[in-house]
N, C-alpha and C positions, 0 to 999 in steps of 0.2 A: 057546448054543454057537456059536462061530465056526468056519468051515471054510476050508480052503486054497482060494485062488481058482484054482489050477491043477490040483490033484489031488483036491479035495473031501474030503480027510482032515480030521478034527477038529483044531483048533488049540487047544492047552492053555494057551498063554501069550498074553495080549493083546499082548505085546511082539513077537510074531512078525509083526505087521503083515499078517495074512491068509494066511500061508504055514505049512504044517506043518513040524516039524523034519525029517521024512524027506524032504519035498520040497526043503527048503533044502539038505540034504546032497547030494541029486541035482543040484540047480542049481549047487552049488559045484563038484562034480566036472565037470559039463558046462562051466562057465566055465574051469576049468583046462585041459581038453582043447582048447577053442576057442582059448585064449591060446597054448598050445603049437603048435597048427596055424598060427596067424598068425605066430609067430616063425620056424617052419620055412620058411614060404612066403617071408617077407622075406629070410631067409638065402639061399634058393635063387635069388631074383631078384638079389641082390647078387653071387653067384658068376657068374651068367649074364652080367651087364652089366660085370663087371670085365674089363679087358684081359688077354688071355692072355699068358703069359710069352713074351717075344720079339716080341709083336705090338703092344705099346704104343708110346708115343712113343720116338723115337730117343734113344739115350744122349746125354749132354751133349756128348761129343766130336763126334758127328755134326752138331751145330748149328754147328760151327766150320768146316765144309767142305761142298762139294758143291752140287748144285742139285736133287737128287731124280731119280727115274727118268723117262726121256723118255716122252712119250705115244705111243700106238700110231699108226702112219702107214700110208698106202696105198702100194703099189708104184707105180713110175713107168714110163711107157712108154719103151722103148729102153734101160732099165737091166738088167743091167750092160753097160758098154762101156768098155774100157780099164781102167786101174788106179784104185784109190781114192786120193785125195789129201787130206791134212789140213794145214791151215795156220791160223795165228793169231798172237795177241800177248798181252801181259799189260797190265793196267790197274788203276787204283784203283777198287774198288767200295765206295762210301761213301754212297749215297743221293742223291736229286736235290737235297737242300738244300745239299749241298756243291758249290760251283762247280767243284771239281777232280774231281768224280765222272766216271769213265769216261775220264780222260785216260791216254795211254800212260805206263806207269811200270815201272821195273825196280829201284827202290830202296824198300824197305819197312821201317818201324819195327815194333816189337812192338805187337800189338793192331790193326794195320791189316789191312784186308780185301783180300787179294791176289786180284785177279780175272783170269780167263783167258777170252778171246774166241776161239773157233775156228770153222772152217767145214770141211765135208767135201764133196768134189767128185767126181762121176763123171767120170773122166778122158776118156772117149770123147766124151761129150756136152757137157761143161763145165757141167752142171747140178748143183745141190745134190743130194747123195745123202741123201734123207730118212730112209732106214732105218739110217743109220750110228749106232753107239753109241760115244761118245767117253768116255775116262777119263783123268784126269790122274794123274801120278805125280811126287812130288817128294821129295828127300832133303835133310834139314837136320840140324844138330847140336843136341841138347838138353843143357842144363847138367846135368840130373839123370839122363838116360837114355842119353846118348851119341847116336850117329848113328841116325836114324830115317827110314824111308821111309813116306810117306803116299800113299794112293790116294783120289781123290775123283771122284765121278761128274759128268758134264756133261749139261746138258739142252738139247735142241733147242727153240728158241723159236718155230719156224715153225708148229708145230701148235696153238699157243695162239690162242684166240679174241681178236678185236680188243679187247674190253672188258677183257681181262687184260693187254694190252700195257702195259709201263711207259711213263710219259709221256716224250715226247721222240723216239720213233721217227718217222722221216721216211717210212718205207715198211714194209710187212710184213717182219718179221725172219726171212725164210724161210731165209737162209743162216747163221744165227747159233746157235752152241752156247755156253753160258756155264757156268762153274764158279768156285768160289772156295775160298780157304783163309785163315783168320785166323791171323796170325803169333802163336804162343804167347809168353807172358811169359818162359818159360825158354829161348827160342831163342838160340843163340849168334850173334853177328854174323859176317858173312862170306857167301861165295857159296853159293847152293843150286843143286842140279841138278834140272832137271825135263824131262819128256817128256809128250806127249799121244799116246795110242794110240787107234786106231779100228778097228772091224770092222763090216761091213754084213751084211745078210741073205743075201748071196751068198757070204759067207766071205772077201771081200777084206779085207786088212789094210793099215794104213798108220800112220805115226807122224810126229810133228813134234818137232823140237828147235830151240832158238834157234841163231843163227849161232855158230861156234866161238870167236870172239874173246872174251877174258875180259870186256871191257867190255860185251858184249851179254848177259851172264848176269844173273840176278836176284840181288840182294844184300839181306841183312838188315843194317840199319845202326842206330846209336844216334840 
């Protein structure tokens, strides 16, 4: 007579390979329970590691504009003093491999990366106001949606560590804010209107607009 190697009950069939039928049934039930527990644990881990709604990668539209949230900065001695002043220009942002990258530009074709370079100044000291938050606003006409206004954030580059500076900086970019907007394929040709607004931690506000002459405005061209 053979006996089960785990429960010592008699094994009636040699095909049982040393396990009783009752023991085999118990082991089958145990296997099912363990398998179900493993599946539930895996599902729970997948839920925990999945990005929450609204907290995942930015939608596709966000990839065509902005520079992300500015890093935290320390307050500066003697600020605030006077008014907040915002000033800057527009340029082509197309990567260092393009020899025309970062040149002044006010005429853009569809698909081009329209760049904005701004600075924020504490009017009393003449120093950069590191706590300023700048936002761009532009209005253009879409072939499919009509007139649209786009808001895009700008990032202060002065808080970035040296190893993260883009190649080509001649000195620390402490006075530089940058933002961009990629001209969509459905944009109508013609003039666009844009402003840059700023606010600092003291509540001071300022804005920048290009000179009023029509030739000084930004245009979308073929």
